[in-house]
C-alpha positions as CSV (number, residue, x, y, z in Angstrom):
1,X,69.1,103.1,97.0
2,X,71.2,100.0,96.8
3,X,74.7,100.6,95.6
4,X,75.8,98.9,92.4
5,X,78.8,96.8,93.3
6,X,82.0,95.7,91.4
7,X,84.9,93.5,92.1
8,X,88.4,94.1,90.8
9,X,90.8,91.1,91.1
10,X,94.4,92.0,90.4
11,X,97.4,89.9,89.7
12,X,101.0,90.6,88.7
13,X,101.0,90.4,85.0
14,X,102.4,88.5,82.0
15,X,104.1,89.1,78.7
16,X,101.7,89.4,75.8
17,X,103.6,86.6,74.0
18,X,106.8,84.6,74.3
19,X,108.4,87.0,71.8
20,X,111.5,88.7,73.2
21,X,110.1,92.2,72.4
22,X,106.9,91.5,74.5
23,X,108.9,90.0,77.4
24,X,111.1,93.1,77.3
25,X,108.1,95.4,77.4
26,X,106.7,93.5,80.4
27,X,110.0,93.5,82.3
28,X,110.5,97.1,81.6
29,X,107.3,98.1,83.3
30,X,107.6,95.6,86.1
31,X,111.2,96.4,87.0
32,X,110.5,100.2,86.8
33,X,108.1,100.0,89.8
34,X,109.8,101.5,92.8
35,X,107.8,99.3,95.0
36,X,109.6,96.4,93.4
37,X,113.0,97.9,93.0
38,X,113.6,100.6,95.6
39,X,116.9,101.8,94.3
40,X,117.0,105.5,93.4
41,X,115.8,105.8,89.8
42,X,118.8,108.0,88.8
43,X,121.0,104.9,89.5
44,X,118.6,102.1,88.7
45,X,117.1,103.1,85.3
46,X,120.4,103.3,83.4
47,X,121.2,99.8,84.7
48,X,117.8,98.5,83.9
49,X,117.7,99.9,80.3
50,X,121.5,99.8,79.6
51,X,122.2,96.3,80.8
52,X,119.3,94.2,82.1
53,X,116.8,94.8,79.3
54,X,119.5,94.1,76.7
55,X,120.1,90.6,77.9
56,X,117.4,89.3,80.2
57,X,114.3,89.4,78.0
58,X,115.8,86.9,75.6
59,X,116.6,84.4,78.3
60,X,113.2,85.0,80.0
61,X,111.4,84.5,76.7
62,X,112.8,80.9,76.5
63,X,111.6,80.2,80.0
64,X,108.1,81.5,79.1
65,X,108.0,79.2,76.1
66,X,108.5,76.3,78.5
67,X,105.1,77.1,80.3
68,X,103.1,78.7,77.5
69,X,100.2,76.5,76.3
70,X,97.5,76.5,73.7
71,X,95.7,78.8,76.1
72,X,98.6,81.2,76.1
73,X,99.9,82.6,79.4
74,X,99.0,80.3,82.3
75,X,98.6,83.2,84.7
76,X,96.2,85.1,82.4
77,X,94.3,81.9,81.5
78,X,93.6,81.1,85.2
79,X,92.8,84.8,86.0
80,X,90.1,84.7,83.4
81,X,88.8,81.4,84.8
82,X,88.8,82.9,88.3
83,X,86.9,85.9,87.0
84,X,84.4,83.6,85.3
85,X,83.9,81.5,88.4
86,X,83.3,84.5,90.7
87,X,81.0,86.1,88.2
88,X,78.9,82.9,88.2
89,X,78.8,82.9,92.0
90,X,78.0,86.7,92.1
91,X,75.7,87.4,89.1
92,X,74.5,90.8,90.5
93,X,78.1,92.0,90.9
94,X,80.3,93.2,88.0
95,X,83.6,91.2,88.2
96,X,86.8,92.4,86.4
97,X,90.4,91.3,86.4
98,X,93.5,93.4,86.0
99,X,97.2,93.0,85.8
100,X,99.7,95.4,87.5
101,X,102.2,95.2,84.6
102,X,100.3,94.0,81.6
103,X,96.8,94.1,80.1
104,X,94.0,94.4,81.1
105,X,95.6,97.2,83.2
106,X,94.2,98.5,86.4
107,X,93.1,101.7,84.9
108,X,91.4,99.8,82.0
109,X,89.6,97.5,84.4
110,X,88.5,100.5,86.6
111,X,87.2,102.4,83.4
112,X,85.2,99.3,82.6
113,X,83.6,99.2,86.1
114,X,82.9,102.9,86.2
115,X,81.3,102.7,82.8
116,X,78.7,100.4,84.4
117,X,77.8,103.0,86.9
118,X,79.4,101.0,89.7
119,X,79.4,102.9,93.0
120,X,81.2,100.5,95.3
121,X,84.3,98.5,94.3
122,X,86.1,95.8,96.3
123,X,89.7,95.5,95.2
124,X,91.3,92.1,95.9
125,X,95.0,91.7,95.0
126,X,95.6,88.0,94.2
127,X,98.3,87.7,96.9
128,X,97.3,86.0,100.1
129,X,100.2,87.5,102.1
130,X,100.7,91.3,102.2
131,X,103.9,92.9,100.7
132,X,104.5,96.4,99.6
133,X,106.1,94.9,96.5
134,X,102.7,93.4,95.4
135,X,99.7,94.5,97.4
136,X,101.2,97.9,98.1
137,X,101.8,98.4,94.4
138,X,98.1,97.6,93.5
139,X,97.0,100.1,96.2
140,X,99.2,102.8,94.7
141,X,97.8,102.3,91.2
142,X,94.2,102.3,92.4
143,X,94.7,105.5,94.4
144,X,96.6,107.1,91.5
145,X,93.6,106.4,89.2
146,X,91.1,108.0,91.6
147,X,93.4,110.9,92.3
148,X,92.8,111.9,88.6
149,X,89.1,111.2,88.6
150,X,86.0,113.0,89.7
151,X,84.2,109.7,89.9
152,X,85.0,108.7,93.5
153,X,83.3,105.5,94.7
154,X,83.2,103.5,97.9
155,X,86.4,101.4,98.0
156,X,86.9,98.2,99.9
157,X,90.6,97.1,99.7
158,X,91.6,93.6,100.7
159,X,95.2,93.8,101.8
160,X,95.7,90.2,103.0
161,X,93.8,86.9,103.6
162,X,96.6,84.6,104.7
163,X,94.8,83.8,107.9
164,X,91.4,83.2,106.5
165,X,90.1,79.8,107.7
166,X,88.9,78.8,104.2
167,X,92.2,79.7,102.7
168,X,94.1,77.6,105.2
169,X,91.7,74.7,105.1
170,X,92.0,74.6,101.3
171,X,95.8,74.2,101.6
172,X,95.4,71.5,104.3
173,X,92.9,69.6,102.2
174,X,95.1,69.6,99.1
175,X,98.1,68.3,101.1
176,X,96.1,65.6,102.9
177,X,94.8,64.4,99.5
178,X,98.3,64.1,98.2
179,X,99.5,62.4,101.4
180,X,96.8,59.7,101.0
181,X,98.2,58.8,97.6
182,X,101.9,58.5,98.7
183,X,104.3,58.8,101.6
184,X,106.7,61.7,101.7
185,X,109.7,62.3,103.9
186,X,108.8,66.0,104.3
187,X,106.9,69.0,103.0
188,X,108.5,72.1,101.6
189,X,106.6,75.4,101.6
190,X,108.1,77.8,99.0
191,X,107.1,81.4,99.1
192,X,108.1,84.1,96.6
193,X,110.9,86.0,98.2
194,X,111.6,89.7,98.7
195,X,114.9,91.5,99.5
196,X,115.8,91.2,103.2
197,X,116.2,95.0,103.4
198,X,112.5,95.4,102.7
199,X,111.5,93.3,105.5
200,X,114.0,95.0,107.9
201,X,112.3,98.3,106.8
202,X,109.0,97.1,108.0
203,X,107.4,94.9,105.2
204,X,105.2,92.3,107.0
205,X,105.5,89.8,104.3
206,X,107.8,87.2,106.0
207,X,105.7,87.5,109.1
208,X,102.6,86.6,107.1
209,X,104.3,83.8,105.3
210,X,105.5,82.3,108.5
211,X,101.9,82.6,109.9
212,X,100.5,80.8,106.9
213,X,102.9,77.8,107.3
214,X,102.2,77.8,111.1
215,X,98.5,77.7,110.6
216,X,98.6,74.9,108.0
217,X,100.9,72.8,110.1
218,X,98.7,73.2,113.1
219,X,96.0,71.3,111.3
220,X,98.4,68.7,109.6
221,X,100.1,67.7,112.7
222,X,103.6,66.1,113.2
223,X,105.0,66.1,109.7
224,X,108.5,67.3,108.9
225,X,108.5,70.5,106.9
226,X,110.7,73.3,105.6
227,X,109.7,77.0,105.0
228,X,111.7,78.7,102.1
229,X,111.8,81.5,99.7
230,X,112.3,81.5,95.9
231,X,112.8,83.8,92.9
232,X,115.8,85.8,94.0
233,X,116.7,88.6,91.7
234,X,119.8,90.8,91.8
235,X,122.9,90.8,94.0
236,X,121.2,91.9,97.3
237,X,120.5,89.6,100.1
238,X,117.0,88.1,100.1
239,X,114.8,86.3,102.6
240,X,116.3,82.9,103.6
241,X,116.4,80.0,103.6
242,X,116.4,79.8,99.8
243,X,114.2,77.1,98.1
244,X,116.8,76.0,95.6
245,X,119.7,75.6,98.1
246,X,117.4,73.8,100.6
247,X,116.2,71.3,97.9
248,X,119.8,70.7,96.9
249,X,120.7,69.8,100.5
250,X,117.8,67.7,101.5
251,X,118.7,64.3,99.9
252,X,122.0,64.3,101.9
253,X,119.8,64.5,105.1
254,X,117.8,61.5,104.0
255,X,114.9,63.6,102.8
256,X,114.4,62.0,99.4
257,X,110.7,62.2,98.9
258,X,109.4,65.8,99.0
259,X,106.1,67.5,98.5
260,X,106.4,71.2,97.4
261,X,103.6,73.7,98.2
262,X,103.5,77.3,97.0
263,X,101.0,79.2,99.3
264,X,101.9,82.6,98.1
265,X,100.5,81.9,94.6
266,X,96.8,81.5,93.7
267,X,97.6,80.5,90.0
268,X,100.3,78.7,88.2
269,X,102.8,80.9,86.4
270,X,106.5,80.9,85.4
271,X,107.7,80.9,89.0
272,X,105.8,77.7,89.7
273,X,105.6,75.8,86.5
274,X,109.2,76.4,85.5
275,X,111.2,77.5,88.6
276,X,109.6,75.0,90.9
277,X,108.4,72.1,88.9
278,X,111.3,72.0,86.4
279,X,114.3,73.8,87.7
280,X,114.0,73.1,91.4
281,X,112.9,69.5,90.8
282,X,116.2,69.0,88.8
283,X,118.2,70.3,91.7
284,X,116.5,67.9,94.1
285,X,116.7,64.9,91.8
286,X,120.3,65.5,90.7
287,X,121.3,65.6,94.3
288,X,119.9,62.2,95.2
289,X,116.1,62.8,95.6
290,X,113.7,60.1,94.4
291,X,110.3,61.7,94.5
292,X,109.3,65.3,93.9
293,X,105.7,66.4,93.8
294,X,104.7,70.0,93.2
295,X,101.2,70.8,94.5
296,X,99.4,73.3,92.3
297,X,97.6,76.3,93.8
298,X,93.9,77.2,93.2
299,X,94.1,77.7,89.5
300,X,90.5,77.3,88.3
301,X,89.2,75.5,91.4
302,X,85.8,76.9,92.4
303,X,87.0,77.1,96.0
304,X,89.0,80.2,95.1
305,X,85.8,82.0,93.8
306,X,84.0,80.9,97.0
307,X,86.9,82.5,99.1
308,X,86.7,85.7,96.9
309,X,82.9,85.9,97.4
310,X,83.4,85.6,101.2
311,X,86.0,88.4,101.1
312,X,83.7,90.6,99.1
313,X,80.7,90.1,101.4
């Protein structure tokens, strides 16, 4: 008897709206995850609820307003498009999306799959490079769900696909297409960062990020490039070099035309549309840059669904 198959695609999450209360609710869940913030809860939660959630949500809400569109949250919009594309390519497979820190939640999506009598589920976190802060958190939530359920199914968990040839060739193709339109002094690869202590404790994320850049550049050839990390949060030391500080310094080194690529993202979100395309662009241009091009990730490109189909099979 052939098993009825399902696919669960999981991304980080997004506030339900740009209202401060919705941003606060989202940040409270996100920043309470001990995979994300590893400080002991007895010390961290009073800081989170007593200080951070009193001030940060209002500021973050203004940032979300700068990327919100008529489609709402860009991350959720593209997740739904990615789901639709994969469902079209795999009509005999039930495809669901979930968010780690917003709705549809992982338990909600798994409930939906199991209600369809699914007996095999492939879980694909939407992060090409493994990190305990992202992929590890998805794994925890899926295992927690089945620890409380009698409906055990065959699980196939994709923990990383940063070395997949189709993933690499897509990045190379997009960069080459942009290079055909204009000359650049250098490329800059910007990955979402994590605290340095997490990497020192064994998180393989920086290793997988470096491997991604290396594989892309092997195909592109002799083009100057920089490998950086963005989105630092809190006072602890994070992976370096930092994207913002690098972009501020490049024009003084006669790097005035830059193309920025974000290989750790599969869909545009606050960290790309505001942090890279607005905030970091300003840093670069204010310090003497003349051309800043941000290269969007997959978003609703059918190539992403084709990659997901390959990983499922």
